[in-house]
Wavefront OBJ file of the C-alpha trace (Angstrom):
o trace
v 6.474 7.007 -5.397
v 7.491 3.976 -7.365
v 7.783 0.564 -5.751
v 10.925 -1.278 -6.772
v 11.668 -4.976 -6.547
v 14.510 -4.046 -4.224
v 12.037 -2.312 -1.867
v 9.615 -5.214 -1.818
v 12.347 -7.825 -1.460
v 13.884 -6.014 1.507
v 10.507 -5.489 3.176
v 9.402 -9.088 2.604
v 12.667 -10.284 4.202
v 12.011 -8.069 7.232
v 8.434 -9.346 7.514
v 9.678 -12.934 7.661
v 11.505 -12.193 10.912
v 9.585 -12.270 14.189
v 9.039 -8.665 15.365
v 11.205 -9.156 18.442
v 14.163 -10.192 16.238
v 14.068 -7.150 13.943
v 16.836 -4.577 14.185
v 15.871 -0.971 14.880
v 16.895 -0.053 11.325
v 14.603 -2.804 9.984
v 11.702 -1.621 12.153
v 12.219 1.930 10.887
v 12.390 0.747 7.253
v 9.180 -1.233 7.709
v 7.439 1.732 9.356
v 8.544 4.097 6.564
v 7.466 1.643 3.864
v 4.107 1.138 5.595
v 3.552 4.904 5.636
v 4.361 5.094 1.917
v 1.965 2.234 1.153
v -0.808 3.786 3.248
v -0.350 7.163 1.529
v -0.486 5.433 -1.854
v -3.622 3.531 -0.794
v -5.357 6.712 0.376
v -4.561 8.392 -2.950
v -5.949 5.422 -4.884
v -9.028 5.251 -2.657
v -9.708 8.974 -3.036
v -9.583 8.809 -6.837
v -12.097 5.960 -6.841
v -14.743 7.659 -4.673
v -16.806 10.818 -4.944
v -17.380 11.040 -1.189
v -13.983 11.698 0.401
v -15.476 12.098 3.885
v -16.346 8.413 4.036
v -13.341 6.310 3.082
v -13.906 3.080 1.209
v -12.854 -0.254 2.647
v -10.219 -2.327 0.887
v -12.794 -4.669 -0.679
v -14.761 -1.755 -2.115
v -11.551 -0.226 -3.509
v -10.747 -3.539 -5.217
v -14.300 -3.678 -6.687
v -14.032 -0.148 -8.082
v -10.549 -0.587 -9.572
v -10.290 1.353 -12.818
v -6.738 1.396 -14.167
v -7.498 4.009 -16.819
v -8.826 6.436 -14.227
v -5.948 5.748 -11.812
v -3.321 6.233 -14.506
v -4.730 9.688 -15.240
v -3.595 10.679 -11.736
v -0.684 8.364 -10.872
v 2.266 6.789 -12.691
v 1.680 3.425 -10.944
v 1.603 0.152 -12.825
v -1.139 -2.377 -12.215
v 1.381 -4.600 -10.404
v 2.358 -1.748 -8.066
v -1.269 -1.005 -7.245
v -1.978 -4.673 -6.608
v 1.076 -4.937 -4.326
v 0.014 -1.807 -2.444
v -3.529 -3.069 -1.878
v -2.282 -6.477 -0.767
v 0.286 -4.945 1.584
v -2.132 -2.580 3.301
v -4.754 -5.309 3.560
v -2.324 -7.690 5.264
v -0.166 -5.340 7.325
v -2.040 -2.123 8.130
v -4.828 -2.746 10.629
v -6.636 0.561 10.092
v -7.488 -0.404 6.479
v -9.263 -3.675 7.223
l 1 2 3 4 5 6 7 8 9 10 11 12 13 14 15 16 17 18 19 20 21 22 23 24 25 26 27 28 29 30 31 32 33 34 35 36 37 38 39 40 41 42 43 44 45 46 47 48 49 50 51 52 53 54 55 56 57 58 59 60 61 62 63 64 65 66 67 68 69 70 71 72 73 74 75 76 77 78 79 80 81 82 83 84 85 86 87 88 89 90 91 92 93 94 95 96
């Protein structure tokens, strides 16, 4: 699941609109993108912890960041991982 500049640009444009002014297609795109980002976050979090029963918080994930270890499992760039962590921290309440 690669994150393209087109994806992020479209999502950032949607996020600028007040929720009540978003079209149904935009709400669906945002929901789908949020699911992708959460799935990516969970994968990253799981690689960085030995205890999968107790999920790490976003701050702990950031502290444990190890690009070499992550790149053994995922084809993500450092910029993609940083965008993912920032997105879930700002827009997905369950992660905070």
